[in-house]
N, C-alpha and C positions, 0 to 999 in steps of 0.2 A: 662207335666212339673209339678213337685211337688212345691206347694206353702208353704213356710216356714214362720212361725210367731215366733217372739222372743220378749218377754216382759222384760223390765228392767227399774229400776228407775234412776233418776239422782244420780250419784255416786261420792262421795268426798273421796279420798283415800290418805293416807300418814301420816307421823308423824306430829302431831299438828292439824290434821283435826278436832279433837274434839272441837277446839276453834271456829269453824264455826257454832256451833249448834244454837245459838241465832239468828244470821243473817239469817240462813236457814229457821227457823220458821217464821221470819218476812217476808221474801220473799214470803211465802205462804199465807200471810195475817193473821197470828195468832196474837191474842191479849193476850190470856191466855192459856197456855198449861198445860195439865195433864202429868206430868213426871211419867212414869211407870218404876220402877226399882226393885232391890232386895237387900237383906241384904249383899250379897257378894260384890256387886258394891259399896254399902255404905261403907263397911269396907275397901275396897281398896282405897277409897277416890275419885272415879271418879264422884260420884253424886255431891260432893262439887264443882268440876270443872264445871259441867254442870250448876249448880245453879249460880255460879259466872258469867258464860258466859251469862246466861239469864238476870241477873241483869245489866251487862254492856250494853246489847243490849236494855234495857228498856222493857223487855218482862216479863209480869206477869206469875206466875206459881203456881201449886199445885203439891204435891208429893204423889204417891201411891206405896207402896212397900211390901204389905202383900201377898206374893206369896208362893205357895207350890213348892216342887222340880219338880213335874210334874203339871203344872198349871191347875186349876180346874174351872168348871162352877161357883162355889161359889166365887172364886177369881175375875172372870170377873164381876159378879153381884156387888160385893163390890166396884170394881173399877169404874163401871158405875155410881153407886150412888154418888161416890165422884166427878166424872166428872160433873154430873148434879148439885150437891150441890155447887160446886165451880164455876159453870157457865163458864166452859172451852169451847174453840172453836177449839182446836187442840190437838193432842196426840203426845208425844215424848217418845219413848221407848229407854231405855239404859240398856244393859246387854247381857245375852246369850239368848238362844231360849225361855226360860220360860218368861222372861220379855217382849221380843218382841212379842211373840204370844199373851200374855194377852193384850198388847197395841193394837194390831190389832183387837182383839175380842171386846175390849171396843169401839173402833172406829166403828165397825159394829153396835153395839147396839145404839150408840149415834145418828146415823142418820136413822137406819132401824128399831129400836125398837124390842120388843119381847124378847125371850130368846135365848142365844147363841146356844142352842141345835137345834133351828129351822134352823140353817145354815149349819148343817153337810152335807157333800157331795160336789158336784161340781156346781158352778155358782148359788148359792141360794141368793146371795147378789144382791139386785135390785136398791138400791139408793146409790149415791156417798157418800164416807166417808169424814169425816173432814180431814184437812191437817194432814199428817202422816209422821213423821221423825223418822228414826231408827238409833241408834248408837250401833254398835256391839262391845262388849268388850271380846268376846271369839272367837277364830278361830274354829268354830264348826257348829253352826246351819244353817247358811246361810239365816236365817229368814229375815235379813235386806234387802234382794233383792228378796225374793220369794213371790209367790202367795198362800202360805200355812199358816195356823195357826192350831196348834194341841192343843186341850183342852180336859181335862178329864171330862166326864159327871159323876158327883159323884153318881148320882142315879143308873146308869147302870154299874158303874165301867168300863167305856169304854173310850179309847182315841178317840176323834172325829177328823177326818181329814176334815178341812174346806178349800176348794180350790176356789179361785176367783181372777180374775185379779184386782179387787178392792183392794185386800190386798197387791199388790205391792206398797211399800211406795213411796211417792213423792220424798223423798230424803233419800239416805242411806249414812251414814258417818262411815268410817272404819279407825280407827287410830291404826296402828300396835303397837304403844307404850303402849297401854292399856293392852297388853298381858303380860307385864313384871310383873304384880302383880298376875298372875295365878300360883298356885302351880303345882308341877310335875304331880300329879294324874289327876287334871282337864285338864291340857295341853294334857296329853295322851288320856284321854277319848274323849275330844272334837275333837282332831286330828283324831282319828279313825272314828268319825262321819263324818268328812270331806271326808275321803277316801270312806266311804260307800255311801255318796251322789254322789261322782264322778263316782264310779264304777257302781252303779245302774243306774245312768243317761246314762252312755255310753252303757250299754247293754239293756236299755229300748226299748220296741217296738215303743215308740214315739220319739226316738232319731232322730235328724236331723244334717246336717252338722254344723249348728251354735252351737248346744248343744255339739256336738262332740269336737269342738275346746276347749270349756271351760272345759269339763270333762277331756280331755287328759292332758291339761295343769295342772289341779288340781292334777291328779294322780302323774304326774312327780314331782310337787312341794312337795307333801306329802312325796314321796320317798326320796327326798333330804333333807327336813328340819324338819320332825317330830321328828326324833331321837334327833338331836341337840337342838331343841326347848324344848323337854321334859327334856333334860339333864341340861339346863341352863336358868334361868330366864333372864339373862342379854345379851343373844345372840340376838342382834337386827336384824341381817341379817336373822336368823332363824324365828324370830317373823314376820318379813316382808313377808318372803316366805309363812308362814302358813296363815297369814291374806289374802294374795292374793289367796292362794289355797282355803280357805273357801269361799271367794267372788266368784271365778270362779265356784266352785262346786255348790254354791247356784244358780247362774245363769243357770247352766246346769240342775239341777233337777227341778227348778221352771218351766222350759219349757218342759223338757222331762219326768217329773214326776219320780217316784222311782220304787220300786219293793218289793219282798217278805221280805227282811231284815227289811224294815220299817213297812210293814204290820204286821209282827210278833212282832216287837219291840213295836208298838203301843198297841198290844193286851196285852203285859206284863205290859207296863207302865200304863195302865188303872187300874191295880190291885195292883201294887207294887210301892212304892216311890223310884225307882231306877234310877240312871243316865241313860239317853237315850243313851249317847255315849258308856257307858260300855256294855249295851245290844247289841248295833249294833256291837261293836268290837267282841263280842262272836259269834254272829250269822253270821257275814259276810263271813268267809271262808266256812262255811257249806252250805250256800245258793249259794255261787259261785260254789261249787262243784256240787250241784243239777242242777244249770242252765248251766253248762259247755257245755252240748251236744246241747243246743239250740242256742248258739252263739260262737262256738269254735274260729272263726277268731277274734272276738272281745276280747275274753279272752287272746288270743295270744298277741294282741296289748297291753293289760293291763300289761302282764308280761314284755314286752319290756319297757313300760313306767315306770315300777317299777325298771328298771335298770338291769334286768336279761339278760343273754346271751341266746338267743333262736335259735341260728344258728343250722340248721340241725334237729330241733325238729318239729314234727307234730303239728298241731294246738291244738289238745287235750293234748299232752304231754307238750307243752309250757304253756297251760292254767293251768295245774296241778302245774307246777313250780311256777306260779304266786300265786296260792292258798297257797302253802307252804311259799312263801315270806310274805304273809299277816299274816299267823300264827306266823312266826318268829318275824315280826315287833311288833305284839301285846305283845309277850313275852319280847322283848327287852325293851319296854317302860313301862311294868308292869301293863297292864290292867288285869282285872279278866279273868279266863280261862273257867269258867262254870257258868251257871245260879244258880245252887244250892248254890254256894258260896255267892250269893246275896240274898238267901232266897226264891227263886222261888220254888213252890211246884209242884211235878209231878201230883198230883191229879187234877190240873187245866188245864192239857194239852188239853183236848177236848174242854173245854170252850174257852181257848185262841186260839185254832186252828180255831174254828168257827168264832171268832171275827176277826182273821187275814184274813180269806177268804172274809169277808164283807168289809174290808178296801179298800179305793179307790186306794191305792198304789199297790194293787195286780193286778189291771187291766193291768198295763204296765210291769209286770214281763215277761221276755222273754220265760219262760217255764210255761205251764199250771200246776196248782197245785190242787190236791184233798184234802179232809179233811185228808185222810190217809197220804198223802205226808207231809203235814204241821205237823201232829202229830209225824211222824217219825223224822222230823228235830228237833222238840222240845225235843224228847226223847234223841237225840244225844247230845244236849247242856245243859241239866239239870243234 
């Protein structure tokens, strides 16, 4: 009998959930929280809501928001210094993956010490973290429920994958209404990130029946709601659907891990200040095509979940139909079509391929990859 483990935080989901931030921190024993956010969240007004709620709850706070597009080890160091200086005892992240990952990284150093680069890899965190509350404002990263943090080591120009059950937040707060302030391009980019999480988790060699449920639901929700969510800021049904898709995809990949899309994306993101979601959107159909022969039945399932008619098709042919669906979805919502449009240079293909093969996400890709395989995929998408 196979033993299945599934790790998840306390989850508060629904319109108005953001109003429970202060009370949630107090329940964890926090007296002063470091709020980690970014300029986009501040501009949208959500940080003001968080601060007001903390004040109402009688919770002291400090704010750190100096973040890069792809958060760096320098960002983490600066945030840690503020955590110490302000004598905080808890961390509250609000935003997308960048803010939430930095919040997690600060929490690691707060109780474990050292440099964030010391924790690259799997299960390097040995001491409990301070209370950790994550508030997601984008339907994308899934970081609010995951055991991942992705940080760029500025010295090596490498995105580090840090994996530890300690990084699963104590409380995750998902308020779909926060998505109404996202513009179309950000909605599209983060939505494709959700789809890549769900698909990679479903075909991962570490997938289980529990992760399958979450991944399949997420794929179906993206198919239904990503287009209308990208088309309208005010479509609350679509925002709710995408928020749930992001949550479920996050639960799936946190437990099943990911694959070559993310391994390759991290290799690019360590060198270029490019949106993670845009990179994943470009890579996803090409990696799906490469992986198709390793899990044809699973790719057939994906095609059905995307709403395509697969009656009478072989597993392989059905899988190919799903790949075409993903390509068309990306075109419909207007994400970039190739990496060269984003400034990625072909001269770095070998270096990026080597970095991708070393990434922890590559371990659970369903098909083995060589340096030549990864290089050829990069050549296709640049």
